[in-house]
N, C-alpha and C positions, 0 to 999 in steps of 0.2 A: 403548553408550548412544546414543540418538537423540532429537532433539526430536520430540515427538508432537503438540503443539498450540501455537497462539498465540491468546491471548485479548486483544482490544482493547476498551476502553471508549470509547463514542462519545456525545457529547451529542445528535447527530442520527443515529439509527440508519440510517434509509433513505439519507440523503446519504452517509454513510460506506460503507455496503454498496454503493451505486451506484458509488462511486469504485473500490472493489476489483473490482467486476464489470467496470468499464471496462478493468482491467488483465488480464482474462481469467479471474478466479476466479469459479466458479459458487457462488452462495450461496442457500440457502433461508432466507426471512425470515418471522418472525412478529412480534408486538408487542414482545417482549422481547429477541430475539436474531436474528442471521443466522449460519448455520452452513454450512460447505462444506469441500471438500478442496482444498488447494494442494500438489499433488504428493503426498508422503507425510505431509504435516502437516495436521492438522485446524485450520481457522481459525474462530474464534468472535468475533463482534462483539456486544458486550452494550450494551443501552441503559443509559446512566449518568446518575446525578444529578451535578451539578457537583462535589460533594464526592468522587466516586469517581475522578476523574482530575486530572492536573496541569492548570494553566491552559491554555486554548486558545492554540496558537502556541508553547508551550514546546518546547524542544529537549532531547533526552536521555531522554525517557520510554521510547523504543524506536525501533529502525529495522529495518524488514523489508526483505529483499533479494528481488527477484523477477526470475527469468530471463525475458526477453521476446524476441520476434522483431521486427524492424523498429523499433528503438529510436527513430530520428529521427521516423518517422511517428507513433509513439505519443506522443512528447513534443509534437509539433506539435498533435496532436488534443487532448491534455490542456490545452495553453495556450489553444487555441481555446475550450475549455470553461470557461476562467477559472481553471484550477488554477495554483498557484504552483510555479515551477521554482526549486528552491533551488541546484542546480548543473546547468549546461547539459551537453549531451552532451560527454563527454571521452574521448579515445582513450587506451587503456592498451595495454601489450604483450600482454595476455591477452584484450582485447576493448574494448568501449566501455561507458560508464556515464553515468547522469544521476541526479539526486536530485530528487524532487518532494515536495510536502507533501500529506498526506491532509487531509480536511476538519477534523480536530481539530489540525492542525499538526504531526503526526508525520512525520519524514522517511521516505521510501520510496525505496530504491535500486533502480533499474531497470538490469539488466545484460544486455548482448548479447555473448555469447562468440564468439570466432573460432576456427577450427581444429577438429580432431577432438574 
């Protein structure tokens, strides 16, 4: 078994798609959705009416984990763009991580692994 897709609902499709593009995910966008590949997983961001998603800023609707290079540089760039950092860069024995909020308030874990 493998996860084949992630579907997110966004109140502002373009703003949310641009956020995920800034993390390195290429997305093709039309009026209703943005679609792309994130590794082996298809990512879909759907334009949503407010009734389709949990209230903006709520925690627990989903958390996506994304492997990145240069975690500190990415977090600094996101902060400069006005993005919320929910958990600053933290060192772990397997690497480093930080958690940022996407435009709809969902937590996104950014992970930089160390070693082979």
